[in-house]
PyMOL Python script that loads the backbone (N, CA, C, O; Angstrom):
from pymol import cmd

cmd.read_pdbstr("""\
ATOM      1  N   MET A   1     -13.076 -32.647   8.074  1.00  0.00           N
ATOM      2  CA  MET A   1     -12.591 -33.660   7.166  1.00  0.00           C
ATOM      3  C   MET A   1     -11.940 -34.821   7.918  1.00  0.00           C
ATOM      4  O   MET A   1     -12.154 -35.980   7.562  1.00  0.00           O
ATOM      5  N   LEU A   2     -11.173 -34.535   8.924  1.00  0.00           N
ATOM      6  CA  LEU A   2     -10.496 -35.578   9.701  1.00  0.00           C
ATOM      7  C   LEU A   2     -11.127 -35.746  11.077  1.00  0.00           C
ATOM      8  O   LEU A   2     -10.528 -36.343  11.972  1.00  0.00           O
ATOM      9  N   ASN A   3     -12.326 -35.222  11.241  1.00  0.00           N
ATOM     10  CA  ASN A   3     -13.075 -35.312  12.501  1.00  0.00           C
ATOM     11  C   ASN A   3     -12.405 -34.570  13.649  1.00  0.00           C
ATOM     12  O   ASN A   3     -12.526 -34.975  14.805  1.00  0.00           O
ATOM     13  N   TYR A   4     -11.701 -33.488  13.340  1.00  0.00           N
ATOM     14  CA  TYR A   4     -11.160 -32.609  14.372  1.00  0.00           C
ATOM     15  C   TYR A   4     -12.089 -31.420  14.515  1.00  0.00           C
ATOM     16  O   TYR A   4     -12.634 -30.930  13.526  1.00  0.00           O
ATOM     17  N   TRP A   5     -12.271 -30.955  15.739  1.00  0.00           N
ATOM     18  CA  TRP A   5     -13.025 -29.737  15.988  1.00  0.00           C
ATOM     19  C   TRP A   5     -12.021 -28.599  16.004  1.00  0.00           C
ATOM     20  O   TRP A   5     -11.054 -28.642  16.765  1.00  0.00           O
ATOM     21  N   VAL A   6     -12.230 -27.583  15.181  1.00  0.00           N
ATOM     22  CA  VAL A   6     -11.325 -26.444  15.082  1.00  0.00           C
ATOM     23  C   VAL A   6     -12.080 -25.195  15.542  1.00  0.00           C
ATOM     24  O   VAL A   6     -12.896 -24.659  14.792  1.00  0.00           O
ATOM     25  N   PRO A   7     -11.816 -24.723  16.777  1.00  0.00           N
ATOM     26  CA  PRO A   7     -12.505 -23.525  17.255  1.00  0.00           C
ATOM     27  C   PRO A   7     -12.165 -22.322  16.387  1.00  0.00           C
ATOM     28  O   PRO A   7     -11.028 -22.184  15.935  1.00  0.00           O
ATOM     29  N   ARG A   8     -13.129 -21.461  16.156  1.00  0.00           N
ATOM     30  CA  ARG A   8     -12.912 -20.295  15.296  1.00  0.00           C
ATOM     31  C   ARG A   8     -13.261 -19.005  16.007  1.00  0.00           C
ATOM     32  O   ARG A   8     -13.857 -18.106  15.413  1.00  0.00           O
ATOM     33  N   THR A   9     -12.899 -18.908  17.261  1.00  0.00           N
ATOM     34  CA  THR A   9     -13.246 -17.729  18.048  1.00  0.00           C
ATOM     35  C   THR A   9     -12.039 -16.888  18.425  1.00  0.00           C
ATOM     36  O   THR A   9     -12.189 -15.898  19.143  1.00  0.00           O
ATOM     37  N   ARG A  10     -10.885 -17.237  17.979  1.00  0.00           N
ATOM     38  CA  ARG A  10      -9.664 -16.582  18.424  1.00  0.00           C
ATOM     39  C   ARG A  10      -9.616 -15.096  18.108  1.00  0.00           C
ATOM     40  O   ARG A  10      -9.167 -14.311  18.944  1.00  0.00           O
ATOM     41  N   TYR A  11     -10.058 -14.691  16.940  1.00  0.00           N
ATOM     42  CA  TYR A  11      -9.885 -13.310  16.518  1.00  0.00           C
ATOM     43  C   TYR A  11     -11.057 -12.404  16.880  1.00  0.00           C
ATOM     44  O   TYR A  11     -11.003 -11.202  16.621  1.00  0.00           O
ATOM     45  N   CYS A  12     -12.110 -12.951  17.469  1.00  0.00           N
ATOM     46  CA  CYS A  12     -13.249 -12.109  17.810  1.00  0.00           C
ATOM     47  C   CYS A  12     -12.978 -11.259  19.046  1.00  0.00           C
ATOM     48  O   CYS A  12     -13.709 -10.301  19.297  1.00  0.00           O
ATOM     49  N   ALA A  13     -11.966 -11.576  19.808  1.00  0.00           N
ATOM     50  CA  ALA A  13     -11.685 -10.836  21.039  1.00  0.00           C
ATOM     51  C   ALA A  13     -10.213 -10.432  21.115  1.00  0.00           C
ATOM     52  O   ALA A  13      -9.568 -10.622  22.146  1.00  0.00           O
ATOM     53  N   LYS A  14      -9.680  -9.874  20.023  1.00  0.00           N
ATOM     54  CA  LYS A  14      -8.284  -9.441  20.032  1.00  0.00           C
ATOM     55  C   LYS A  14      -8.108  -8.286  21.015  1.00  0.00           C
ATOM     56  O   LYS A  14      -8.934  -7.374  21.055  1.00  0.00           O
ATOM     57  N   THR A  15      -7.040  -8.320  21.804  1.00  0.00           N
ATOM     58  CA  THR A  15      -6.802  -7.260  22.773  1.00  0.00           C
ATOM     59  C   THR A  15      -6.131  -6.046  22.139  1.00  0.00           C
ATOM     60  O   THR A  15      -6.408  -4.913  22.532  1.00  0.00           O
ATOM     61  N   VAL A  16      -5.256  -6.267  21.166  1.00  0.00           N
ATOM     62  CA  VAL A  16      -4.591  -5.171  20.454  1.00  0.00           C
ATOM     63  C   VAL A  16      -4.953  -5.287  18.982  1.00  0.00           C
ATOM     64  O   VAL A  16      -4.573  -6.254  18.321  1.00  0.00           O
ATOM     65  N   ARG A  17      -5.680  -4.316  18.470  1.00  0.00           N
ATOM     66  CA  ARG A  17      -6.239  -4.387  17.129  1.00  0.00           C
ATOM     67  C   ARG A  17      -5.190  -4.577  16.026  1.00  0.00           C
ATOM     68  O   ARG A  17      -5.405  -5.348  15.091  1.00  0.00           O
ATOM     69  N   ASP A  18      -4.058  -3.876  16.137  1.00  0.00           N
ATOM     70  CA  ASP A  18      -3.049  -3.890  15.071  1.00  0.00           C
ATOM     71  C   ASP A  18      -1.901  -4.852  15.339  1.00  0.00           C
ATOM     72  O   ASP A  18      -0.819  -4.696  14.773  1.00  0.00           O
ATOM     73  N   GLU A  19      -2.121  -5.830  16.182  1.00  0.00           N
ATOM     74  CA  GLU A  19      -1.066  -6.790  16.511  1.00  0.00           C
ATOM     75  C   GLU A  19      -1.646  -8.196  16.428  1.00  0.00           C
ATOM     76  O   GLU A  19      -2.791  -8.426  16.819  1.00  0.00           O
ATOM     77  N   SER A  20      -0.858  -9.127  15.921  1.00  0.00           N
ATOM     78  CA  SER A  20      -1.354 -10.499  15.830  1.00  0.00           C
ATOM     79  C   SER A  20      -1.462 -11.104  17.224  1.00  0.00           C
ATOM     80  O   SER A  20      -0.714 -10.748  18.134  1.00  0.00           O
ATOM     81  N   THR A  21      -2.403 -12.022  17.368  1.00  0.00           N
ATOM     82  CA  THR A  21      -2.567 -12.681  18.662  1.00  0.00           C
ATOM     83  C   THR A  21      -1.422 -13.656  18.889  1.00  0.00           C
ATOM     84  O   THR A  21      -0.853 -14.187  17.935  1.00  0.00           O
ATOM     85  N   LYS A  22      -1.093 -13.887  20.127  1.00  0.00           N
ATOM     86  CA  LYS A  22       0.014 -14.771  20.481  1.00  0.00           C
ATOM     87  C   LYS A  22      -0.482 -16.209  20.602  1.00  0.00           C
ATOM     88  O   LYS A  22      -1.646 -16.451  20.919  1.00  0.00           O
ATOM     89  N   GLY A  23       0.403 -17.140  20.350  1.00  0.00           N
ATOM     90  CA  GLY A  23       0.059 -18.548  20.466  1.00  0.00           C
ATOM     91  C   GLY A  23       0.043 -19.226  19.118  1.00  0.00           C
ATOM     92  O   GLY A  23       0.355 -18.610  18.099  1.00  0.00           O
ATOM     93  N   CYS A  24      -0.315 -20.479  19.111  1.00  0.00           N
ATOM     94  CA  CYS A  24      -0.392 -21.254  17.872  1.00  0.00           C
ATOM     95  C   CYS A  24      -1.505 -20.704  16.995  1.00  0.00           C
ATOM     96  O   CYS A  24      -2.518 -20.218  17.498  1.00  0.00           O
ATOM     97  N   ASP A  25      -1.316 -20.781  15.700  1.00  0.00           N
ATOM     98  CA  ASP A  25      -2.276 -20.203  14.768  1.00  0.00           C
ATOM     99  C   ASP A  25      -3.527 -21.051  14.605  1.00  0.00           C
ATOM    100  O   ASP A  25      -4.627 -20.510  14.496  1.00  0.00           O
ATOM    101  N   ILE A  26      -3.382 -22.353  14.587  1.00  0.00           N
ATOM    102  CA  ILE A  26      -4.533 -23.241  14.373  1.00  0.00           C
ATOM    103  C   ILE A  26      -4.450 -24.383  15.370  1.00  0.00           C
ATOM    104  O   ILE A  26      -3.401 -25.008  15.529  1.00  0.00           O
ATOM    105  N   ILE A  27      -5.561 -24.649  16.039  1.00  0.00           N
ATOM    106  CA  ILE A  27      -5.602 -25.817  16.907  1.00  0.00           C
ATOM    107  C   ILE A  27      -6.772 -26.691  16.476  1.00  0.00           C
ATOM    108  O   ILE A  27      -7.800 -26.195  16.016  1.00  0.00           O
ATOM    109  N   GLY A  28      -6.600 -27.979  16.631  1.00  0.00           N
ATOM    110  CA  GLY A  28      -7.659 -28.926  16.325  1.00  0.00           C
ATOM    111  C   GLY A  28      -7.769 -29.938  17.451  1.00  0.00           C
ATOM    112  O   GLY A  28      -6.760 -30.422  17.963  1.00  0.00           O
ATOM    113  N   LEU A  29      -8.989 -30.252  17.830  1.00  0.00           N
ATOM    114  CA  LEU A  29      -9.243 -31.201  18.912  1.00  0.00           C
ATOM    115  C   LEU A  29     -10.043 -32.375  18.383  1.00  0.00           C
ATOM    116  O   LEU A  29     -11.006 -32.198  17.636  1.00  0.00           O
ATOM    117  N   LYS A  30      -9.644 -33.563  18.769  1.00  0.00           N
ATOM    118  CA  LYS A  30     -10.429 -34.760  18.473  1.00  0.00           C
ATOM    119  C   LYS A  30     -10.723 -35.425  19.813  1.00  0.00           C
ATOM    120  O   LYS A  30      -9.823 -35.924  20.487  1.00  0.00           O
ATOM    121  N   LEU A  31     -12.003 -35.420  20.184  1.00  0.00           N
ATOM    122  CA  LEU A  31     -12.422 -35.947  21.473  1.00  0.00           C
ATOM    123  C   LEU A  31     -13.163 -37.259  21.275  1.00  0.00           C
ATOM    124  O   LEU A  31     -14.083 -37.347  20.462  1.00  0.00           O
ATOM    125  N   PHE A  32     -12.759 -38.271  22.017  1.00  0.00           N
ATOM    126  CA  PHE A  32     -13.346 -39.596  21.851  1.00  0.00           C
ATOM    127  C   PHE A  32     -14.393 -39.919  22.910  1.00  0.00           C
ATOM    128  O   PHE A  32     -15.242 -40.783  22.689  1.00  0.00           O
ATOM    129  N   GLY A  33     -14.349 -39.238  24.061  1.00  0.00           N
ATOM    130  CA  GLY A  33     -15.344 -39.464  25.108  1.00  0.00           C
ATOM    131  C   GLY A  33     -16.498 -38.481  24.944  1.00  0.00           C
ATOM    132  O   GLY A  33     -16.351 -37.452  24.285  1.00  0.00           O
ATOM    133  N   ASN A  34     -17.617 -38.788  25.526  1.00  0.00           N
ATOM    134  CA  ASN A  34     -18.773 -37.881  25.480  1.00  0.00           C
ATOM    135  C   ASN A  34     -18.674 -36.881  26.626  1.00  0.00           C
ATOM    136  O   ASN A  34     -19.409 -36.981  27.609  1.00  0.00           O
ATOM    137  N   GLY A  35     -17.764 -35.916  26.498  1.00  0.00           N
ATOM    138  CA  GLY A  35     -17.584 -34.915  27.534  1.00  0.00           C
ATOM    139  C   GLY A  35     -16.643 -35.339  28.646  1.00  0.00           C
ATOM    140  O   GLY A  35     -16.394 -34.569  29.574  1.00  0.00           O
ATOM    141  N   THR A  36     -16.119 -36.546  28.565  1.00  0.00           N
ATOM    142  CA  THR A  36     -15.180 -37.050  29.565  1.00  0.00           C
ATOM    143  C   THR A  36     -13.818 -37.221  28.912  1.00  0.00           C
ATOM    144  O   THR A  36     -13.715 -37.900  27.890  1.00  0.00           O
ATOM    145  N   PRO A  37     -12.760 -36.622  29.474  1.00  0.00           N
ATOM    146  CA  PRO A  37     -11.427 -36.780  28.887  1.00  0.00           C
ATOM    147  C   PRO A  37     -10.999 -38.247  28.846  1.00  0.00           C
ATOM    148  O   PRO A  37     -11.244 -39.009  29.781  1.00  0.00           O
ATOM    149  N   THR A  38     -10.356 -38.621  27.745  1.00  0.00           N
ATOM    150  CA  THR A  38      -9.828 -39.977  27.603  1.00  0.00           C
ATOM    151  C   THR A  38      -8.382 -39.911  27.122  1.00  0.00           C
ATOM    152  O   THR A  38      -7.983 -38.899  26.546  1.00  0.00           O
ATOM    153  N   PRO A  39      -7.593 -40.945  27.337  1.00  0.00           N
ATOM    154  CA  PRO A  39      -6.216 -40.977  26.833  1.00  0.00           C
ATOM    155  C   PRO A  39      -6.144 -40.936  25.301  1.00  0.00           C
ATOM    156  O   PRO A  39      -5.092 -40.621  24.743  1.00  0.00           O
ATOM    157  N   ARG A  40      -7.233 -41.246  24.630  1.00  0.00           N
ATOM    158  CA  ARG A  40      -7.250 -41.239  23.161  1.00  0.00           C
ATOM    159  C   ARG A  40      -7.466 -39.846  22.575  1.00  0.00           C
ATOM    160  O   ARG A  40      -7.218 -39.645  21.387  1.00  0.00           O
ATOM    161  N   ASP A  41      -7.923 -38.872  23.380  1.00  0.00           N
ATOM    162  CA  ASP A  41      -8.154 -37.516  22.883  1.00  0.00           C
ATOM    163  C   ASP A  41      -6.875 -36.970  22.247  1.00  0.00           C
ATOM    164  O   ASP A  41      -5.769 -37.280  22.692  1.00  0.00           O
ATOM    165  N   GLU A  42      -7.036 -36.159  21.210  1.00  0.00           N
ATOM    166  CA  GLU A  42      -5.887 -35.618  20.480  1.00  0.00           C
ATOM    167  C   GLU A  42      -5.982 -34.104  20.374  1.00  0.00           C
ATOM    168  O   GLU A  42      -7.071 -33.541  20.262  1.00  0.00           O
ATOM    169  N   LEU A  43      -4.819 -33.452  20.411  1.00  0.00           N
ATOM    170  CA  LEU A  43      -4.699 -32.010  20.205  1.00  0.00           C
ATOM    171  C   LEU A  43      -3.652 -31.796  19.132  1.00  0.00           C
ATOM    172  O   LEU A  43      -2.521 -32.265  19.263  1.00  0.00           O
ATOM    173  N   MET A  44      -4.017 -31.093  18.075  1.00  0.00           N
ATOM    174  CA  MET A  44      -3.076 -30.775  16.992  1.00  0.00           C
ATOM    175  C   MET A  44      -2.840 -29.271  16.991  1.00  0.00           C
ATOM    176  O   MET A  44      -3.786 -28.497  17.134  1.00  0.00           O
ATOM    177  N   LEU A  45      -1.590 -28.851  16.832  1.00  0.00           N
ATOM    178  CA  LEU A  45      -1.223 -27.448  16.780  1.00  0.00           C
ATOM    179  C   LEU A  45      -0.503 -27.173  15.475  1.00  0.00           C
ATOM    180  O   LEU A  45       0.369 -27.936  15.057  1.00  0.00           O
ATOM    181  N   PHE A  46      -0.880 -26.067  14.831  1.00  0.00           N
ATOM    182  CA  PHE A  46      -0.264 -25.705  13.555  1.00  0.00           C
ATOM    183  C   PHE A  46       0.145 -24.249  13.564  1.00  0.00           C
ATOM    184  O   PHE A  46      -0.578 -23.393  14.074  1.00  0.00           O
ATOM    185  N   GLU A  47       1.290 -23.976  13.007  1.00  0.00           N
ATOM    186  CA  GLU A  47       1.789 -22.620  12.810  1.00  0.00           C
ATOM    187  C   GLU A  47       1.595 -22.288  11.339  1.00  0.00           C
ATOM    188  O   GLU A  47       2.129 -22.985  10.476  1.00  0.00           O
ATOM    189  N   ALA A  48       0.846 -21.242  11.039  1.00  0.00           N
ATOM    190  CA  ALA A  48       0.568 -20.868   9.651  1.00  0.00           C
ATOM    191  C   ALA A  48       1.358 -19.619   9.277  1.00  0.00           C
ATOM    192  O   ALA A  48       1.502 -18.701  10.085  1.00  0.00           O
ATOM    193  N   LYS A  49       1.856 -19.591   8.076  1.00  0.00           N
ATOM    194  CA  LYS A  49       2.579 -18.438   7.555  1.00  0.00           C
ATOM    195  C   LYS A  49       1.974 -18.061   6.218  1.00  0.00           C
ATOM    196  O   LYS A  49       1.615 -18.927   5.420  1.00  0.00           O
ATOM    197  N   ALA A  50       1.864 -16.772   5.977  1.00  0.00           N
ATOM    198  CA  ALA A  50       1.321 -16.281   4.709  1.00  0.00           C
ATOM    199  C   ALA A  50       2.070 -15.019   4.301  1.00  0.00           C
ATOM    200  O   ALA A  50       2.690 -14.355   5.133  1.00  0.00           O
ATOM    201  N   GLN A  51       2.008 -14.703   3.035  1.00  0.00           N
ATOM    202  CA  GLN A  51       2.625 -13.482   2.522  1.00  0.00           C
ATOM    203  C   GLN A  51       1.646 -12.846   1.561  1.00  0.00           C
ATOM    204  O   GLN A  51       1.290 -13.437   0.541  1.00  0.00           O
ATOM    205  N   PHE A  52       1.213 -11.644   1.883  1.00  0.00           N
ATOM    206  CA  PHE A  52       0.222 -10.972   1.055  1.00  0.00           C
ATOM    207  C   PHE A  52       0.790  -9.766   0.317  1.00  0.00           C
ATOM    208  O   PHE A  52       0.032  -9.015  -0.298  1.00  0.00           O
ATOM    209  N   SER A  53       2.091  -9.563   0.363  1.00  0.00           N
ATOM    210  CA  SER A  53       2.688  -8.433  -0.340  1.00  0.00           C
ATOM    211  C   SER A  53       3.981  -8.880  -1.016  1.00  0.00           C
ATOM    212  O   SER A  53       4.507  -9.955  -0.728  1.00  0.00           O
ATOM    213  N   GLY A  54       4.475  -8.051  -1.906  1.00  0.00           N
ATOM    214  CA  GLY A  54       5.704  -8.368  -2.608  1.00  0.00           C
ATOM    215  C   GLY A  54       5.436  -9.010  -3.958  1.00  0.00           C
ATOM    216  O   GLY A  54       4.305  -9.371  -4.281  1.00  0.00           O
ATOM    217  N   ASP A  55       6.499  -9.143  -4.737  1.00  0.00           N
ATOM    218  CA  ASP A  55       6.362  -9.665  -6.094  1.00  0.00           C
ATOM    219  C   ASP A  55       6.401 -11.186  -6.152  1.00  0.00           C
ATOM    220  O   ASP A  55       5.697 -11.794  -6.958  1.00  0.00           O
ATOM    221  N   SER A  56       7.218 -11.805  -5.303  1.00  0.00           N
ATOM    222  CA  SER A  56       7.313 -13.261  -5.347  1.00  0.00           C
ATOM    223  C   SER A  56       7.280 -13.813  -3.924  1.00  0.00           C
ATOM    224  O   SER A  56       7.684 -13.147  -2.971  1.00  0.00           O
ATOM    225  N   ALA A  57       6.800 -15.021  -3.809  1.00  0.00           N
ATOM    226  CA  ALA A  57       6.686 -15.656  -2.496  1.00  0.00           C
ATOM    227  C   ALA A  57       8.059 -16.034  -1.954  1.00  0.00           C
ATOM    228  O   ALA A  57       8.929 -16.489  -2.696  1.00  0.00           O
ATOM    229  N   LYS A  58       8.239 -15.841  -0.663  1.00  0.00           N
ATOM    230  CA  LYS A  58       9.480 -16.225   0.000  1.00  0.00           C
ATOM    231  C   LYS A  58       9.245 -17.567   0.702  1.00  0.00           C
ATOM    232  O   LYS A  58       8.130 -17.836   1.149  1.00  0.00           O
ATOM    233  N   PRO A  59      10.263 -18.400   0.803  1.00  0.00           N
ATOM    234  CA  PRO A  59      10.086 -19.670   1.521  1.00  0.00           C
ATOM    235  C   PRO A  59       9.837 -19.393   3.004  1.00  0.00           C
ATOM    236  O   PRO A  59      10.631 -18.704   3.643  1.00  0.00           O
ATOM    237  N   ARG A  60       8.750 -19.920   3.554  1.00  0.00           N
ATOM    238  CA  ARG A  60       8.370 -19.610   4.935  1.00  0.00           C
ATOM    239  C   ARG A  60       8.344 -20.825   5.847  1.00  0.00           C
ATOM    240  O   ARG A  60       8.043 -20.687   7.032  1.00  0.00           O
ATOM    241  N   LEU A  61       8.650 -22.013   5.330  1.00  0.00           N
ATOM    242  CA  LEU A  61       8.576 -23.215   6.151  1.00  0.00           C
ATOM    243  C   LEU A  61       9.500 -23.119   7.363  1.00  0.00           C
ATOM    244  O   LEU A  61       9.083 -23.438   8.477  1.00  0.00           O
ATOM    245  N   GLN A  62      10.731 -22.691   7.170  1.00  0.00           N
ATOM    246  CA  GLN A  62      11.663 -22.591   8.305  1.00  0.00           C
ATOM    247  C   GLN A  62      11.189 -21.546   9.298  1.00  0.00           C
ATOM    248  O   GLN A  62      11.368 -21.725  10.503  1.00  0.00           O
ATOM    249  N   ASP A  63      10.584 -20.449   8.823  1.00  0.00           N
ATOM    250  CA  ASP A  63      10.022 -19.447   9.732  1.00  0.00           C
ATOM    251  C   ASP A  63       8.946 -20.065  10.626  1.00  0.00           C
ATOM    252  O   ASP A  63       8.884 -19.779  11.821  1.00  0.00           O
ATOM    253  N   ALA A  64       8.102 -20.911  10.041  1.00  0.00           N
ATOM    254  CA  ALA A  64       7.040 -21.560  10.820  1.00  0.00           C
ATOM    255  C   ALA A  64       7.645 -22.493  11.872  1.00  0.00           C
ATOM    256  O   ALA A  64       7.182 -22.529  13.013  1.00  0.00           O
ATOM    257  N   VAL A  65       8.672 -23.241  11.491  1.00  0.00           N
ATOM    258  CA  VAL A  65       9.323 -24.138  12.450  1.00  0.00           C
ATOM    259  C   VAL A  65       9.960 -23.341  13.583  1.00  0.00           C
ATOM    260  O   VAL A  65       9.800 -23.687  14.754  1.00  0.00           O
ATOM    261  N   ASP A  66      10.680 -22.276  13.240  1.00  0.00           N
ATOM    262  CA  ASP A  66      11.344 -21.452  14.249  1.00  0.00           C
ATOM    263  C   ASP A  66      10.322 -20.778  15.180  1.00  0.00           C
ATOM    264  O   ASP A  66      10.524 -20.728  16.394  1.00  0.00           O
ATOM    265  N   ASP A  67       9.243 -20.270  14.615  1.00  0.00           N
ATOM    266  CA  ASP A  67       8.233 -19.561  15.410  1.00  0.00           C
ATOM    267  C   ASP A  67       7.414 -20.501  16.293  1.00  0.00           C
ATOM    268  O   ASP A  67       6.908 -20.080  17.333  1.00  0.00           O
ATOM    269  N   SER A  68       7.275 -21.762  15.896  1.00  0.00           N
ATOM    270  CA  SER A  68       6.505 -22.693  16.715  1.00  0.00           C
ATOM    271  C   SER A  68       7.177 -22.937  18.056  1.00  0.00           C
ATOM    272  O   SER A  68       6.496 -23.252  19.032  1.00  0.00           O
ATOM    273  N   VAL A  69       8.489 -22.799  18.130  1.00  0.00           N
ATOM    274  CA  VAL A  69       9.215 -22.970  19.382  1.00  0.00           C
ATOM    275  C   VAL A  69       8.824 -21.874  20.368  1.00  0.00           C
ATOM    276  O   VAL A  69       8.772 -22.122  21.573  1.00  0.00           O
ATOM    277  N   LYS A  70       8.548 -20.664  19.875  1.00  0.00           N
ATOM    278  CA  LYS A  70       8.162 -19.546  20.730  1.00  0.00           C
ATOM    279  C   LYS A  70       6.822 -19.791  21.405  1.00  0.00           C
ATOM    280  O   LYS A  70       6.590 -19.324  22.520  1.00  0.00           O
ATOM    281  N   ASP A  71       5.943 -20.519  20.737  1.00  0.00           N
ATOM    282  CA  ASP A  71       4.601 -20.760  21.283  1.00  0.00           C
ATOM    283  C   ASP A  71       4.625 -21.868  22.282  1.00  0.00           C
ATOM    284  O   ASP A  71       3.587 -22.212  22.847  1.00  0.00           O
TER     285      ASP A  71
END
""", "prot")
cmd.dss("prot")
cmd.show_as("cartoon", "prot")
cmd.util.cbc("prot")
cmd.orient("prot")
């Protein structure tokens, strides 16, 4: 949508099956050169939080901000 390339290979090679992978949850790359790095190239990093259990959703924005520092 915004012309970012978002690799989707992170979870195909998890080292520990029952543990989340370390690092940023979503990365997006926007490359302006044809295979040559340029100062205009962009890297976006996103920390995603979700809740799939419980009766009501808990606010997770601060958790995402706090956890992004760890990455």
